[in-house]
C-alpha positions as CSV (number, residue, x, y, z in Angstrom):
1,X,-34.1,-4.8,18.1
2,X,-34.8,-6.7,14.9
3,X,-32.8,-9.9,13.6
4,X,-32.5,-12.0,10.7
5,X,-30.8,-15.3,10.1
6,X,-27.7,-15.5,8.7
7,X,-26.7,-16.7,5.2
8,X,-23.4,-17.2,3.4
9,X,-21.8,-13.8,2.7
10,X,-19.2,-11.7,2.3
11,X,-19.1,-9.6,4.9
12,X,-21.7,-9.9,7.9
13,X,-22.9,-6.3,9.5
14,X,-25.0,-5.4,12.9
15,X,-26.4,-1.4,12.2
16,X,-26.5,0.5,15.7
17,X,-28.4,3.8,15.6
18,X,-31.3,5.2,17.6
19,X,-32.5,6.6,14.1
20,X,-34.8,4.0,11.9
21,X,-34.6,6.0,9.2
22,X,-31.2,6.3,9.1
23,X,-30.8,2.6,9.9
24,X,-32.9,1.6,6.7
25,X,-31.3,3.9,4.4
26,X,-27.8,2.8,5.5
27,X,-29.0,-1.0,4.8
28,X,-30.0,-0.5,1.6
29,X,-27.4,1.5,0.5
30,X,-24.8,-0.9,1.4
31,X,-22.9,-2.6,-1.2
32,X,-24.0,-6.2,-2.8
33,X,-22.4,-8.9,-0.5
34,X,-22.8,-7.5,2.5
35,X,-25.3,-8.8,4.8
36,X,-27.5,-6.9,8.0
37,X,-28.1,-9.2,10.9
38,X,-29.5,-7.1,12.7
39,X,-30.2,-3.3,13.5
40,X,-30.3,-2.0,17.1
41,X,-31.4,1.3,18.5
42,X,-30.2,1.2,22.3
43,X,-27.2,0.6,23.9
44,X,-28.4,-2.7,25.4
45,X,-30.3,-4.0,22.6
46,X,-26.9,-3.6,20.8
47,X,-24.7,-5.6,23.5
48,X,-27.3,-8.6,23.3
49,X,-27.7,-8.3,19.2
50,X,-23.9,-8.6,18.7
51,X,-23.0,-11.0,21.6
52,X,-26.1,-13.2,19.7
53,X,-25.7,-12.2,16.1
54,X,-21.6,-12.2,16.4
55,X,-21.5,-10.0,13.2
56,X,-18.0,-9.3,11.5
57,X,-18.7,-5.9,12.2
58,X,-20.9,-3.4,14.0
59,X,-21.9,-0.2,12.3
60,X,-21.5,1.6,15.2
61,X,-23.2,5.5,16.4
62,X,-21.3,6.8,18.8
63,X,-24.7,8.6,20.8
64,X,-26.7,5.9,22.0
65,X,-29.8,6.2,24.5
66,X,-29.8,3.3,27.1
67,X,-27.5,1.8,29.4
68,X,-25.1,3.5,31.4
69,X,-25.4,6.5,29.2
70,X,-21.4,5.5,27.6
71,X,-23.3,5.1,24.1
72,X,-21.5,3.7,21.7
73,X,-18.3,3.1,24.0
74,X,-20.6,1.6,26.4
75,X,-21.4,-0.9,23.4
76,X,-17.7,-1.6,22.6
77,X,-16.8,-2.2,26.3
78,X,-19.4,-4.6,27.2
79,X,-19.5,-6.5,23.7
80,X,-16.0,-6.8,23.1
81,X,-14.7,-10.0,25.4
82,X,-18.3,-12.0,24.3
83,X,-17.8,-11.1,20.8
84,X,-13.7,-11.6,20.3
85,X,-13.9,-11.3,16.5
86,X,-16.0,-8.6,16.1
87,X,-14.7,-5.1,14.6
88,X,-16.4,-1.6,15.3
89,X,-16.6,1.0,13.0
90,X,-17.8,4.2,14.4
91,X,-20.5,6.2,12.5
92,X,-21.6,9.4,13.5
93,X,-22.8,12.9,12.4
94,X,-20.3,14.4,15.0
95,X,-16.4,14.7,14.4
96,X,-16.2,15.9,17.6
97,X,-12.9,15.2,19.3
98,X,-13.9,14.1,22.6
99,X,-16.3,11.5,20.7
100,X,-13.7,10.4,18.3
101,X,-11.3,9.7,21.1
102,X,-13.5,7.3,23.3
103,X,-15.0,5.3,21.1
104,X,-11.4,5.0,19.8
105,X,-10.2,3.9,23.3
106,X,-13.1,1.7,23.7
107,X,-11.8,-0.1,20.9
108,X,-13.3,0.8,17.8
109,X,-11.3,0.0,14.2
110,X,-12.5,3.1,12.8
111,X,-14.3,6.3,12.9
112,X,-16.0,7.9,9.8
113,X,-19.0,10.6,9.4
114,X,-22.6,10.2,8.4
115,X,-21.9,12.8,5.5
116,X,-20.2,9.0,3.7
117,X,-21.6,7.0,1.0
118,X,-23.2,4.0,1.1
119,X,-19.9,2.6,-1.0
120,X,-17.5,4.5,1.8
121,X,-18.7,3.0,4.5
122,X,-19.1,-0.8,2.7
123,X,-15.4,0.0,1.5
124,X,-14.3,0.8,5.3
125,X,-16.6,-1.7,6.8
126,X,-14.2,-4.0,4.3
127,X,-11.4,-2.5,5.9
128,X,-12.1,-2.9,9.4
129,X,-12.5,-6.3,8.8
130,X,-9.2,-7.4,7.5
131,X,-7.4,-5.4,10.2
132,X,-7.2,-1.8,9.0
133,X,-7.9,1.3,10.8
134,X,-10.2,3.9,9.0
135,X,-11.1,6.9,9.6
136,X,-11.6,10.1,8.0
137,X,-7.9,12.3,7.2
138,X,-9.1,15.1,9.3
139,X,-9.8,13.3,12.5
140,X,-6.3,11.6,12.2
141,X,-5.2,14.5,15.1
142,X,-7.8,13.0,17.5
143,X,-6.6,9.8,17.4
144,X,-3.1,10.8,18.1
145,X,-4.4,12.3,21.0
146,X,-6.4,8.9,21.9
147,X,-2.8,7.2,21.5
148,X,-1.0,9.4,23.8
149,X,1.8,10.7,21.3
150,X,4.4,13.0,23.2
151,X,7.2,15.4,22.7
152,X,10.2,13.2,21.6
153,X,8.3,10.5,19.9
154,X,10.2,12.1,16.4
155,X,13.4,10.8,17.2
156,X,12.6,7.4,18.5
157,X,10.4,7.2,15.2
158,X,13.9,8.3,13.4
159,X,15.5,5.6,15.3
160,X,12.9,2.9,14.8
161,X,13.0,3.7,10.8
162,X,16.1,3.1,10.8
163,X,15.8,-0.8,11.3
164,X,13.4,-0.5,8.1
165,X,14.8,-0.7,4.5
166,X,13.5,2.4,2.0
167,X,10.9,-0.1,0.6
168,X,9.6,-1.6,3.7
169,X,8.8,2.3,4.9
170,X,6.8,2.8,1.2
171,X,4.7,0.1,2.2
172,X,4.5,0.3,6.1
173,X,3.1,4.1,5.0
174,X,0.4,3.1,2.7
175,X,-0.6,-0.2,5.1
176,X,-0.7,2.3,7.9
177,X,-2.9,4.5,6.0
178,X,-5.5,1.9,5.2
179,X,-4.7,0.7,1.9
180,X,-5.2,-3.2,1.2
181,X,-1.9,-5.6,0.0
182,X,-3.6,-5.7,-3.7
183,X,-3.6,-1.6,-3.5
184,X,-0.4,-1.1,-2.1
185,X,1.0,-3.7,-4.7
186,X,-0.4,-1.4,-7.8
187,X,0.9,1.3,-6.4
188,X,4.4,0.3,-5.5
189,X,4.4,-2.3,-8.9
190,X,5.3,-5.1,-7.1
191,X,3.4,-8.0,-6.2
192,X,1.1,-9.0,-3.7
193,X,3.2,-11.8,-2.2
194,X,6.0,-8.9,-2.0
195,X,3.7,-6.7,0.1
196,X,2.8,-9.3,2.0
197,X,6.8,-10.2,2.8
198,X,7.4,-6.4,3.6
199,X,4.8,-6.2,6.1
200,X,5.8,-9.5,8.3
201,X,8.8,-8.0,8.2
202,X,8.2,-4.7,9.7
203,X,5.9,-6.0,12.0
204,X,8.8,-8.2,13.0
205,X,11.0,-5.6,13.3
206,X,8.4,-3.0,14.7
207,X,7.5,-5.6,17.7
208,X,4.0,-4.9,16.4
209,X,1.3,-7.8,16.0
210,X,-1.2,-6.1,13.5
211,X,-2.1,-3.8,10.7
212,X,-4.2,-2.1,13.4
213,X,-1.4,-1.9,15.8
214,X,0.9,-0.3,12.8
215,X,-1.2,2.5,11.8
216,X,-1.3,3.3,15.8
217,X,2.2,3.4,15.3
218,X,2.6,5.3,12.8
219,X,-0.2,8.0,14.1
220,X,1.6,8.4,17.1
221,X,4.7,9.0,15.5
222,X,3.3,11.9,13.0
223,X,4.3,9.6,10.0
224,X,1.4,9.9,8.3
């Protein structure tokens, strides 16, 4: 396990992966302004590092040695309570349904594959830090399973959508897909302040508390 002293920066992260070459390459490819507070290669070292460094985001491999054999999901479960402001972004070569579902259920805010560029990983990390749920569109079905979508939810979604205005529904879908407020504003030709107002209204009407919950709600109802 390696650590460095943190400095003021736009985003702080920890990289957890059992391949040193991958960790080094990812560190070098991350966008300017993202500071790596440390690296870990095992479950136990990762938990210790996350708890001590308190990064904003952990870039977390799904399959890791050590611990009780639970890999990245075990890291999340063991570290989350002691690092309540840290969010986890799974970054793996695997796109298997079981891996995706397991780590999302454990509390990861996103899941992208290692084929993503440094720029894509940097963008995903910032979005996760800001409260978005970020994952490859082709993994949406697995995330649906993780949140227990069942038959009959389409009708329920229709009733719930009736509570929202047409504009609120437009904003809801874009936010749930991971767009930033600025991107939604540009897409709909409205101000960022108006987007914020719509999001607050949507969350209130649907009785949700965060953008992460909104994404899960929309996925479970097959609205994305």
